[in-house]
The first five atom37 places (N, CA, C, CB, O) and aatype in JSON, in Angstrom:
{
  "aatype": [12, 7, 6, 16, 13, 14, 3, 6, 10, 15, 3, 0, 13, 7, 19, 11, 1, 7, 10, 1, 10, 3, 3, 10, 10, 0, 6, 19, 7, 0, 3, 13, 11, 9, 18, 1, 11, 3, 10, 6, 12, 0, 6, 1, 0, 1, 16, 18, 16, 8, 16, 5, 10, 11, 5, 3, 9, 3, 6, 5, 9, 11, 9, 6, 11, 1, 1, 1, 8, 5, 1, 11, 9, 3, 15, 10, 0, 13, 15, 11, 3, 14, 15],
  "atom_mask": [
    [1, 1, 1, 1, 1],
    [1, 1, 1, 0, 1],
    [1, 1, 1, 1, 1],
    [1, 1, 1, 1, 1],
    [1, 1, 1, 1, 1],
    [1, 1, 1, 1, 1],
    [1, 1, 1, 1, 1],
    [1, 1, 1, 1, 1],
    [1, 1, 1, 1, 1],
    [1, 1, 1, 1, 1],
    [1, 1, 1, 1, 1],
    [1, 1, 1, 1, 1],
    [1, 1, 1, 1, 1],
    [1, 1, 1, 0, 1],
    [1, 1, 1, 1, 1],
    [1, 1, 1, 1, 1],
    [1, 1, 1, 1, 1],
    [1, 1, 1, 0, 1],
    [1, 1, 1, 1, 1],
    [1, 1, 1, 1, 1],
    [1, 1, 1, 1, 1],
    [1, 1, 1, 1, 1],
    [1, 1, 1, 1, 1],
    [1, 1, 1, 1, 1],
    [1, 1, 1, 1, 1],
    [1, 1, 1, 1, 1],
    [1, 1, 1, 1, 1],
    [1, 1, 1, 1, 1],
    [1, 1, 1, 0, 1],
    [1, 1, 1, 1, 1],
    [1, 1, 1, 1, 1],
    [1, 1, 1, 1, 1],
    [1, 1, 1, 1, 1],
    [1, 1, 1, 1, 1],
    [1, 1, 1, 1, 1],
    [1, 1, 1, 1, 1],
    [1, 1, 1, 1, 1],
    [1, 1, 1, 1, 1],
    [1, 1, 1, 1, 1],
    [1, 1, 1, 1, 1],
    [1, 1, 1, 1, 1],
    [1, 1, 1, 1, 1],
    [1, 1, 1, 1, 1],
    [1, 1, 1, 1, 1],
    [1, 1, 1, 1, 1],
    [1, 1, 1, 1, 1],
    [1, 1, 1, 1, 1],
    [1, 1, 1, 1, 1],
    [1, 1, 1, 1, 1],
    [1, 1, 1, 1, 1],
    [1, 1, 1, 1, 1],
    [1, 1, 1, 1, 1],
    [1, 1, 1, 1, 1],
    [1, 1, 1, 1, 1],
    [1, 1, 1, 1, 1],
    [1, 1, 1, 1, 1],
    [1, 1, 1, 1, 1],
    [1, 1, 1, 1, 1],
    [1, 1, 1, 1, 1],
    [1, 1, 1, 1, 1],
    [1, 1, 1, 1, 1],
    [1, 1, 1, 1, 1],
    [1, 1, 1, 1, 1],
    [1, 1, 1, 1, 1],
    [1, 1, 1, 1, 1],
    [1, 1, 1, 1, 1],
    [1, 1, 1, 1, 1],
    [1, 1, 1, 1, 1],
    [1, 1, 1, 1, 1],
    [1, 1, 1, 1, 1],
    [1, 1, 1, 1, 1],
    [1, 1, 1, 1, 1],
    [1, 1, 1, 1, 1],
    [1, 1, 1, 1, 1],
    [1, 1, 1, 1, 1],
    [1, 1, 1, 1, 1],
    [1, 1, 1, 1, 1],
    [1, 1, 1, 1, 1],
    [1, 1, 1, 1, 1],
    [1, 1, 1, 1, 1],
    [1, 1, 1, 1, 1],
    [1, 1, 1, 1, 1],
    [1, 1, 1, 1, 1]
  ],
  "atom_positions": [
    [[0.85, -1.17, 0.0], [0.0, 0.0, 0.0], [0.89, 1.24, 0.0], [-0.96, 0.0, 1.22], [1.94, 1.23, 0.64]],
    [[0.5, 2.29, -0.7], [1.27, 3.52, -0.8], [1.19, 4.36, 0.46], [0.0, 0.0, 0.0], [0.5, 4.02, 1.42]],
    [[1.92, 5.46, 0.43], [1.91, 6.37, 1.58], [0.52, 6.96, 1.77], [2.94, 7.5, 1.39], [-0.22, 7.18, 0.81]],
    [[0.19, 7.2, 3.03], [-1.11, 7.79, 3.32], [-0.96, 9.24, 3.74], [-1.83, 6.99, 4.42], [0.08, 9.65, 4.25]],
    [[-1.98, 10.0, 3.51], [-2.03, 11.41, 3.88], [-2.07, 11.48, 5.4], [-3.27, 12.15, 3.23], [-2.85, 10.77, 6.02]],
    [[-1.23, 12.32, 6.02], [-1.21, 12.4, 7.49], [-2.59, 12.74, 8.07], [-0.19, 13.45, 7.94], [-3.33, 13.55, 7.52]],
    [[-2.91, 12.1, 9.2], [-4.22, 12.28, 9.83], [-4.52, 13.73, 10.17], [-4.31, 11.45, 11.07], [-5.64, 14.2, 9.98]],
    [[-3.49, 14.47, 10.67], [-3.76, 15.86, 11.05], [-4.11, 16.71, 9.83], [-2.54, 16.45, 11.78], [-4.88, 17.66, 9.94]],
    [[-3.54, 16.38, 8.67], [-3.88, 17.11, 7.44], [-5.25, 16.67, 6.93], [-2.8, 16.9, 6.35], [-6.01, 17.48, 6.4]],
    [[-5.56, 15.39, 7.09], [-6.89, 14.9, 6.7], [-7.95, 15.67, 7.47], [-7.02, 13.38, 6.96], [-8.97, 16.08, 6.9]],
    [[-7.71, 15.84, 8.76], [-8.67, 16.59, 9.59], [-8.77, 18.04, 9.12], [-8.26, 16.53, 11.07], [-9.86, 18.6, 9.05]],
    [[-7.62, 18.64, 8.81], [-7.6, 20.05, 8.38], [-8.36, 20.25, 7.07], [-6.16, 20.54, 8.23], [-9.02, 21.26, 6.89]],
    [[-8.26, 19.27, 6.16], [-8.92, 19.4, 4.86], [-10.31, 18.79, 4.83], [-8.08, 18.77, 3.79], [-11.04, 18.92, 3.85]],
    [[-10.68, 18.12, 5.91], [-12.0, 17.53, 5.97], [-12.17, 16.32, 5.08], [0.0, 0.0, 0.0], [-13.26, 16.06, 4.58]],
    [[-11.08, 15.57, 4.88], [-11.16, 14.32, 4.11], [-11.0, 13.16, 5.07], [-10.08, 14.27, 2.98], [-10.48, 13.32, 6.18]],
    [[-11.45, 11.98, 4.64], [-11.38, 10.84, 5.55], [-9.93, 10.45, 5.83], [-12.14, 9.64, 4.97], [-9.05, 10.63, 4.99]],
    [[-9.7, 9.94, 7.01], [-8.35, 9.52, 7.43], [-7.94, 8.25, 6.69], [-8.3, 9.3, 8.95], [-8.79, 7.45, 6.3]],
    [[-6.64, 8.08, 6.51], [-6.1, 6.85, 5.92], [-6.12, 6.83, 4.4], [0.0, 0.0, 0.0], [-5.84, 5.79, 3.8]],
    [[-6.44, 7.95, 3.76], [-6.42, 7.98, 2.29], [-4.99, 7.86, 1.79], [-7.08, 9.28, 1.76], [-4.08, 8.49, 2.32]],
    [[-4.8, 7.05, 0.77], [-3.49, 7.01, 0.12], [-3.33, 8.34, -0.61], [-3.36, 5.79, -0.87], [-4.31, 8.94, -1.05]],
    [[-2.08, 8.79, -0.74], [-1.82, 10.07, -1.4], [-2.38, 10.09, -2.82], [-0.32, 10.36, -1.42], [-2.95, 11.09, -3.25]],
    [[-2.22, 8.98, -3.55], [-2.74, 8.91, -4.92], [-4.25, 9.1, -4.94], [-2.37, 7.57, -5.58], [-4.79, 9.81, -5.79]],
    [[-4.94, 8.46, -4.0], [-6.4, 8.57, -3.93], [-6.83, 9.99, -3.57], [-6.96, 7.58, -2.91], [-7.8, 10.51, -4.11]],
    [[-6.07, 10.6, -2.65], [-6.4, 11.97, -2.25], [-6.26, 12.91, -3.44], [-5.49, 12.43, -1.1], [-7.12, 13.76, -3.67]],
    [[-5.17, 12.76, -4.19], [-4.97, 13.64, -5.35], [-6.05, 13.42, -6.4], [-3.59, 13.4, -5.96], [-6.52, 14.38, -7.01]],
    [[-6.44, 12.17, -6.61], [-7.51, 11.9, -7.56], [-8.81, 12.54, -7.07], [-7.7, 10.37, -7.76], [-9.6, 13.06, -7.86]],
    [[-9.01, 12.49, -5.76], [-10.23, 13.06, -5.17], [-10.3, 14.57, -5.37], [-10.3, 12.73, -3.69], [-11.4, 15.11, -5.52]],
    [[-9.18, 15.27, -5.38], [-9.18, 16.72, -5.57], [-8.96, 17.1, -7.03], [-8.12, 17.37, -4.69], [-8.75, 18.27, -7.33]],
    [[-8.99, 16.13, -7.91], [-8.91, 16.43, -9.33], [-7.51, 16.51, -9.9], [0.0, 0.0, 0.0], [-7.34, 16.97, -11.03]],
    [[-6.52, 16.09, -9.17], [-5.15, 16.14, -9.67], [-4.74, 14.73, -10.08], [-4.17, 16.73, -8.6], [-4.53, 13.87, -9.23]],
    [[-4.63, 14.52, -11.38], [-4.32, 13.2, -11.9], [-2.84, 13.16, -12.26], [-5.21, 12.84, -13.12], [-2.48, 13.24, -13.44]],
    [[-1.98, 13.05, -11.27], [-0.54, 13.01, -11.56], [0.21, 12.27, -10.47], [0.01, 14.43, -11.71], [-0.31, 12.03, -9.38]],
    [[1.44, 11.91, -10.79], [2.28, 11.19, -9.84], [2.76, 12.11, -8.74], [3.47, 10.54, -10.55], [2.85, 13.33, -8.91]],
    [[3.08, 11.52, -7.61], [3.65, 12.28, -6.5], [5.15, 12.42, -6.78], [3.38, 11.58, -5.11], [5.86, 11.42, -6.9]],
    [[5.6, 13.63, -6.87], [7.03, 13.88, -7.04], [7.64, 14.13, -5.68], [7.28, 15.08, -8.0], [6.94, 14.42, -4.71]],
    [[8.95, 14.03, -5.61], [9.65, 14.22, -4.33], [9.28, 15.55, -3.68], [11.17, 14.14, -4.55], [9.05, 15.61, -2.47]],
    [[9.22, 16.61, -4.49], [8.9, 17.93, -3.91], [7.51, 17.94, -3.29], [9.0, 19.01, -4.98], [7.28, 18.66, -2.32]],
    [[6.59, 17.15, -3.84], [5.25, 17.09, -3.28], [5.27, 16.4, -1.91], [4.3, 16.34, -4.23], [4.54, 16.79, -0.99]],
    [[6.11, 15.37, -1.78], [6.23, 14.7, -0.49], [6.89, 15.63, 0.52], [7.03, 13.39, -0.63], [6.51, 15.66, 1.7]],
    [[7.88, 16.38, 0.06], [8.53, 17.35, 0.95], [7.54, 18.43, 1.37], [9.76, 17.99, 0.25], [7.54, 18.88, 2.51]],
    [[6.68, 18.83, 0.43], [5.66, 19.83, 0.74], [4.73, 19.29, 1.84], [4.85, 20.2, -0.53], [4.33, 20.04, 2.74]],
    [[4.39, 18.02, 1.76], [3.52, 17.43, 2.79], [4.22, 17.44, 4.15], [3.13, 15.99, 2.4], [3.57, 17.65, 5.18]],
    [[5.52, 17.2, 4.15], [6.27, 17.26, 5.41], [6.28, 18.68, 5.97], [7.71, 16.75, 5.21], [6.1, 18.89, 7.17]],
    [[6.51, 19.66, 5.09], [6.52, 21.06, 5.53], [5.14, 21.49, 6.03], [6.98, 21.98, 4.38], [5.02, 22.4, 6.84]],
    [[4.12, 20.82, 5.53], [2.74, 21.21, 5.84], [2.43, 21.14, 7.33], [1.78, 20.33, 5.09], [1.47, 21.77, 7.8]],
    [[3.21, 20.41, 8.06], [2.96, 20.3, 9.5], [3.04, 21.66, 10.19], [3.96, 19.33, 10.14], [2.43, 21.87, 11.23]],
    [[3.81, 22.59, 9.6], [3.96, 23.92, 10.21], [3.18, 24.99, 9.45], [5.43, 24.31, 10.26], [3.16, 26.15, 9.86]],
    [[2.54, 24.62, 8.35], [1.78, 25.57, 7.54], [0.45, 25.92, 8.2], [1.55, 25.02, 6.13], [-0.11, 25.13, 8.96]],
    [[-0.03, 27.1, 7.88], [-1.42, 27.4, 8.21], [-2.26, 26.74, 7.12], [-1.7, 28.96, 8.3], [-1.75, 26.37, 6.06]],
    [[-3.54, 26.59, 7.37], [-4.43, 25.99, 6.38], [-4.36, 26.75, 5.05], [-5.89, 25.97, 6.91], [-4.33, 26.13, 3.99]],
    [[-4.33, 28.08, 5.11], [-4.3, 28.91, 3.89], [-3.0, 28.7, 3.12], [-4.46, 30.39, 4.25], [-3.02, 28.57, 1.9]],
    [[-1.87, 28.66, 3.83], [-0.58, 28.46, 3.16], [-0.55, 27.1, 2.47], [0.58, 28.57, 4.17], [-0.09, 26.98, 1.34]],
    [[-1.04, 26.08, 3.15], [-1.04, 24.74, 2.59], [-1.93, 24.67, 1.35], [-1.51, 23.73, 3.63], [-1.54, 24.08, 0.34]],
    [[-3.11, 25.25, 1.42], [-4.01, 25.24, 0.27], [-3.38, 25.96, -0.91], [-5.36, 25.89, 0.63], [-3.48, 25.48, -2.04]],
    [[-2.74, 27.11, -0.68], [-2.08, 27.84, -1.76], [-0.97, 27.01, -2.38], [-1.52, 29.17, -1.25], [-0.82, 26.98, -3.61]],
    [[-0.18, 26.33, -1.55], [0.92, 25.51, -2.05], [0.39, 24.36, -2.9], [1.76, 24.98, -0.88], [0.93, 24.08, -3.97]],
    [[-0.65, 23.69, -2.42], [-1.23, 22.58, -3.18], [-1.85, 23.08, -4.48], [-2.3, 21.85, -2.33], [-1.67, 22.47, -5.52]],
    [[-2.58, 24.19, -4.43], [-3.18, 24.75, -5.63], [-2.12, 25.09, -6.67], [-4.0, 26.01, -5.29], [-2.31, 24.86, -7.87]],
    [[-0.99, 25.63, -6.22], [0.11, 25.97, -7.14], [0.68, 24.71, -7.78], [1.22, 26.75, -6.4], [0.97, 24.71, -8.98]],
    [[0.87, 23.65, -7.0], [1.38, 22.4, -7.56], [0.4, 21.81, -8.58], [1.65, 21.39, -6.43], [0.83, 21.27, -9.6]],
    [[-0.88, 21.92, -8.31], [-1.89, 21.42, -9.25], [-1.83, 22.21, -10.55], [-3.31, 21.5, -8.63], [-1.89, 21.62, -11.63]],
    [[-1.71, 23.53, -10.47], [-1.6, 24.37, -11.67], [-0.38, 23.99, -12.49], [-1.54, 25.86, -11.29], [-0.46, 23.86, -13.71]],
    [[0.75, 23.8, -11.81], [1.99, 23.44, -12.5], [1.82, 22.11, -13.23], [3.17, 23.36, -11.51], [2.21, 21.99, -14.39]],
    [[1.25, 21.12, -12.56], [1.09, 19.81, -13.18], [0.09, 19.85, -14.32], [0.66, 18.78, -12.14], [0.28, 19.16, -15.32]],
    [[-0.97, 20.65, -14.21], [-1.93, 20.78, -15.31], [-1.25, 21.4, -16.53], [-3.14, 21.63, -14.88], [-1.51, 20.99, -17.66]],
    [[-0.38, 22.4, -16.29], [0.36, 23.0, -17.41], [1.27, 21.98, -18.07], [1.18, 24.21, -16.93], [1.36, 21.92, -19.29]],
    [[1.96, 21.17, -17.24], [2.85, 20.13, -17.79], [2.06, 19.13, -18.62], [3.6, 19.4, -16.66], [2.47, 18.75, -19.72]],
    [[0.91, 18.69, -18.08], [0.08, 17.72, -18.79], [-0.42, 18.3, -20.11], [-1.1, 17.28, -17.91], [-0.43, 17.61, -21.13]],
    [[-0.84, 19.56, -20.08], [-1.31, 20.23, -21.28], [-0.19, 20.33, -22.32], [-1.86, 21.64, -20.95], [-0.42, 20.09, -23.51]],
    [[1.03, 20.66, -21.87], [2.15, 20.77, -22.8], [2.49, 19.41, -23.4], [3.38, 21.36, -22.08], [2.79, 19.32, -24.59]],
    [[2.45, 18.34, -22.59], [2.7, 17.0, -23.12], [1.66, 16.64, -24.17], [2.7, 15.95, -21.98], [1.98, 16.01, -25.18]],
    [[0.41, 17.02, -23.93], [-0.66, 16.74, -24.89], [-0.4, 17.48, -26.2], [-2.04, 17.15, -24.31], [-0.54, 16.9, -27.28]],
    [[-0.02, 18.75, -26.11], [0.3, 19.53, -27.31], [1.47, 18.9, -28.06], [0.63, 21.0, -26.93], [1.43, 18.75, -29.28]],
    [[2.52, 18.53, -27.31], [3.69, 17.9, -27.93], [3.31, 16.6, -28.61], [4.77, 17.66, -26.89], [3.81, 16.29, -29.7]],
    [[2.45, 15.83, -27.98], [2.01, 14.55, -28.54], [1.23, 14.77, -29.83], [1.16, 13.79, -27.52], [1.42, 14.05, -30.8]],
    [[0.34, 15.76, -29.84], [-0.44, 16.05, -31.05], [0.46, 16.54, -32.17], [-1.51, 17.11, -30.75], [0.27, 16.17, -33.33]],
    [[1.44, 17.36, -31.85], [2.37, 17.86, -32.86], [3.17, 16.72, -33.45], [3.31, 18.93, -32.26], [3.41, 16.69, -34.66]],
    [[3.59, 15.77, -32.63], [4.36, 14.64, -33.11], [3.5, 13.74, -34.0], [4.94, 13.84, -31.94], [3.98, 13.24, -35.01]],
    [[2.24, 13.53, -33.63], [1.39, 12.65, -34.42], [1.07, 13.24, -35.79], [0.09, 12.37, -33.67], [0.81, 12.5, -36.74]],
    [[1.1, 14.57, -35.91], [0.86, 15.2, -37.2], [2.1, 15.17, -38.08], [0.4, 16.64, -37.01], [1.99, 15.08, -39.31]],
    [[3.28, 15.24, -37.47], [4.53, 15.26, -38.21], [5.55, 14.35, -37.53], [5.09, 16.7, -38.33], [6.39, 14.82, -36.77]],
    [[5.47, 13.05, -37.8], [6.35, 12.11, -37.1], [7.81, 12.16, -37.55], [5.83, 10.73, -37.28], [8.63, 11.42, -37.01]],
    [[8.16, 12.98, -38.51], [9.54, 12.99, -39.0], [10.49, 13.75, -38.16], [9.59, 13.54, -40.34], [11.67, 13.83, -38.48]]
  ]
}
């Protein structure tokens, strides 16, 4: 079983305890792998205020959505011109 979201953060975000990180991210609409910086962010979160943590997570989601969008564009460009 993968790493689980810390109970104190689960309580802060109002999600059920014991969620795997992958499941939590899927639940909030982020369909991406956990990178090392994301795990470090979760560790730092122990000292964050709720607002700081939400801003940090929202920023990571935006970054990953941009990456996913760019990969999609790159994939479409390659399929049109495979040379």
